[in-house]
Structure formats: structure tokens, C-alpha cells
N, C-alpha and C positions, 0 to 999 in steps of 0.2 A: 506493500500500498504506500503511495506515495502522495504527501500533500500538494495541492494546488497553491501556486503563489500568485500574485500579480492583482491588479484591478479587474481583470474580467475573469470571473468563475464560472465554469462549465457544466451543465450535466447532460448525459448522453453519451453516446459512441461514436467515435471516430475512427474511422478502420479497425483495427484491433484494440483501442484503448478506449475503455469505459470511465466517464467523469461521473461521478455521486457525490452525495451530500450523508456525512453519517455522523449524528451526535454534533451538529452542529459547524462540522470542519470539512469541506472541497478537498477529496481526495479523487486519485486518479488511480486506475490499475491496468495491465494488460490482460487481455482476455486469454483464460487457460482452460483447464480441463482435456479431457480425452475423448477424441474423434470418435463419430458416431462409426467411422470404417474399423477403426480400431478394437472398437467392442465387440462389432460383429464378426473380426475376423481373428483378433489373438487369443490361443488358447487360455493366457493367464486370465480371460474374462470369461470363461465358460459357465461359472456361476452365475456372473450377471446375465448373461443371455438367458438361461433358465430362469433365474428369477424374473425375468422382464417378461419371457413369454409366460408364464403364469399368471403374473399379473396383470397382464391384458388380456389374457382368457377371462380373469374374473374381473375386469372391469367390461366386458363386451356381455356379459351375463347379468350383470346389473342392471344394464341400461336396456336388456331384453325384459327384466321383470317389469321394470319401472315403463317401459313402453306398452307392456302389454297391459297391466291394469291401468293407463292413462289417465280419464278424468275420475275413476275411482279415488284416487291419490289426493284430488282436490282438497278436500273437506281437512286434511291433515297436515302437520308441518313435515314436511319430507326435503327442510333446508339440507340435512347432512346425510339424506338418505343415501345417497349414491355411497358416500365414505364407508358409511355402516355396512351395506349390503357388501362393499368390496370386500371390507374385513372379514365379513363372513364366510363369503364365497372362498377366499381364499384357504380359511381353516378347511372347508369342505374338500378344497383342490390338494391341500397336503395330507389328508387324510387317503388319497387314494394309493391304496398298497398293490395296484398293478404295476402300474406304468411308471417310467425312469422320470428323475426330476426334469422338469422342462414340459414334458410329454402329458402330465399328471393332467385329468380333466375332472370335472364336478360331477359328471356322471357314475363316474367310478371310484366318487369317494362317499363320505359319510352325509348323504342327504337329510338327514335325521336331525342333523344340528341347524337346518331353517325351522323346523319347529319351534314355536315361541317368539318368534322374531316379532318385535313391534315396530310397525312403519311409522308411526308419530313419536320421536322421542319425547315430548312433551307429555304424554298421557298414555298410562297402559291400560288395557281393557279390563284388567281385574280391579282396576281402580275407579270404573265408572259402572261395569255391570257386576253383581255382587250374587246373581242367583247362579244355580247350577245348570247346566245345559249339556245334551249329547251332541255326540257328532258321529259321523260313519264316512268312508270312504270304499265303493264297492269296484274294485278294478275290472271284474268281469263286465260290469254292465256302464262304467262310468259314470253312476250315481252319486252325488257328493249330498251329504244332506245335515244342518244341523237343526236340534228339536229342544224348544223351551218349553218347560211346563208352564201352566198357570202361574203369573207372578204378579207382586204389587209394586206398579213403577213408583210408589213414593217412598218405599223401604228400599226396593232391590236396585234402585239405580241413584247414581251421583250425576245432577244435570246441572247447566249453566243457569245464571240468574236470567230470566226473561225467556226462558225455554218452555214451549207449551206442549209439544211434540217429539217425538222420536222415531227413529227408523232403523231398524236391523238389516243388516248388509253381509252377504254371503257372497263370494266371488270361489271361482274353482279356477284353476290354471293347470294346464299340462305344456309346460317348458321343452323344448328341444334345443338343448346346449350346443350341440353337434353344428346345427344349419341355423342357428339363430332366427329359430321360429317359436311359434307358440299357439296355443288354442286357449280362448279364455272366455268363460261365462259367468254372467253376475244375476244376481236377484236381490230384491229386498223388501223387506214387511211393507202394509200398509201405515199409514201416518197414525201412531199409537199416542194416545194421550198419556201425558205424565201425572194429570191430576185425578186418574181414574186409581180407584183402590184396587182393582182386579185389571191385568191384560190377560186375554185369552192365551190359550198354548199358542205359540207361534211353531211352524215347519217351514224353514228355507231349504229349495233343491235346487242343484243344476246337474244336468247332465254333458260330457264330454265325452267325444267322439275318439279322440288321440288316446286310447288307453292301453297300447300292447307294449309301446317300446319307451315311452315317456314317463319321468314322474308326475305325480298327479297331487298336484297342493290346495290346501283349504284354506281359506281367508276369512275371518268374521269382522265385523266392525259395527259401530253404532255414530250416529249422526242425529244432530238434534236441530230443532229448527222453532220458530216462533209463527203461530197462527194470527192472520189479521186478515179479518172479512173473507173469509174462506180460503185463502191462497197462504202457501206455508211457505217461510223465508228461512233459508239456511243459516245458522248462527256463525257456522265457520271456526267454533271457539277450539283452537289446538289444547286448550288444557283438557277440555272434555270428551271430544270427539277421539273416537279411538279405534286401531285397525290393526289386528294380529294375525300371524300366520299360526293357524292351530292344527294342521293336520298336514302330514306329508306321507305318500304310499309310492315306493319303490317298484320297480319290475320284481 
């Protein structure tokens, strides 16, 4: 690091010299680092190439999941979702005990690590929904189901101020991590009143057709609304809306 002297202070880059300000002092330094060509060819960077390959694989899988769910993610805080998913997917890749380093895949890893992932880092499903529910994934038929018994919204849910209604949301996802495609189906309950002492039993079901070769992923969420003159307005409360990956079935 070299300090800049003189009346004119620079910030930016001229050829291979970078000019910058650090802690109030203007400095300059020559660009350095290892070239991409060396990393791609030098045997001493074999571990780096392997790590980069698997990190890239996790990044593409994260993008696939986020794009597949699309608008379903809108009511939730997904600010750091990509980073959190990549971290989890890398863990799955590293659990692949079939392929060599750099060639390990998600589909050959422990996909069960996905279960329990919270899409909204500001709210966990268990802090909003207190009642028990049943889940099932049938790989033979591709039917995914969540069942809620009769419950009391006043005592069994935690809702934001101003909310009058809620919806339960369920999605089924069959991701193909090889060719980066997927099938996704979703459903939701009717608008259910938060002021009713009894809510009828609820059953949410979707059917996936890509059931032979891909994992089946089940996701459950809750969203809150305010009813005004017969219209339901989403509150988009990141502190109460929750979305969780509740089930995974691999081949």
C-alpha cells in the first residue's frame, strides 16, 4: 500500500493501479492476485477448482428453488435467502459419498438436510402456528397432503396487529438438479377468520407428475390479511408470515 501525495487525490483505476480512500487516507496499489487462467490449469489449484465447481452447483440449485417458488416467496423476508440456501445445499453436496470432490452432486447427497428449512429468516413457522398438523408424501401417486384438525385461531395462531384473516399455503416441488428444471404445484385455503373461536379442519393437497426420478419437496406457510369492505389486503408482515420446508422424499 502506498499513500497518495500532492494536491490531487484519486479514486478509481488507471491501467493496473487502483486508487482508493481508506480510513481518511488516500492510497494506491498495484492490482494483484492469481490469474483465472492459472487457477484453471495449475495443478496446485486443484482444490480451488473443486470447491468452485461445487459452490457453483449449489448456487445454480438455489436459483432453481427460488425461481420455481416465484411469487409464493413474496410475502416473506427473502433478503438473505440465496446465501442461506447455498450454505445448506453445499452441506448436502459435501454429504455425497459416491462421487469424487468437485463432482459431488445434490441428488446424491443427504436431501433430508432440506427438511426444516425456514424461507423467512424473520419468522419461523412454529412461532406462528401452535397446533399440530399431519403431512404425507406419496411417491407412487405424487400426492402431497397437509391436514389440520379443527382448531381455535385465537389461541393456536400468533397474528399481527390489524390482521382479520389468514390463509394456509402449501406447495409441492419436484426439482431436477441435473438439468435445472422443476415442477411446482401450490394450493391455499380459503380466507379464514382470526376472530372465530373455531376453524374447521383443513386439508391441502397437490399432485406432482415428476415422481420417478426427482425428490419431492413439501412446503407449508401462513399469510395474514386485513379484510376491508369484502376485500382482503395482504399485510406482508415479515415478522408473522412464515414458510417452511416440512417434508422431503427422495427416490
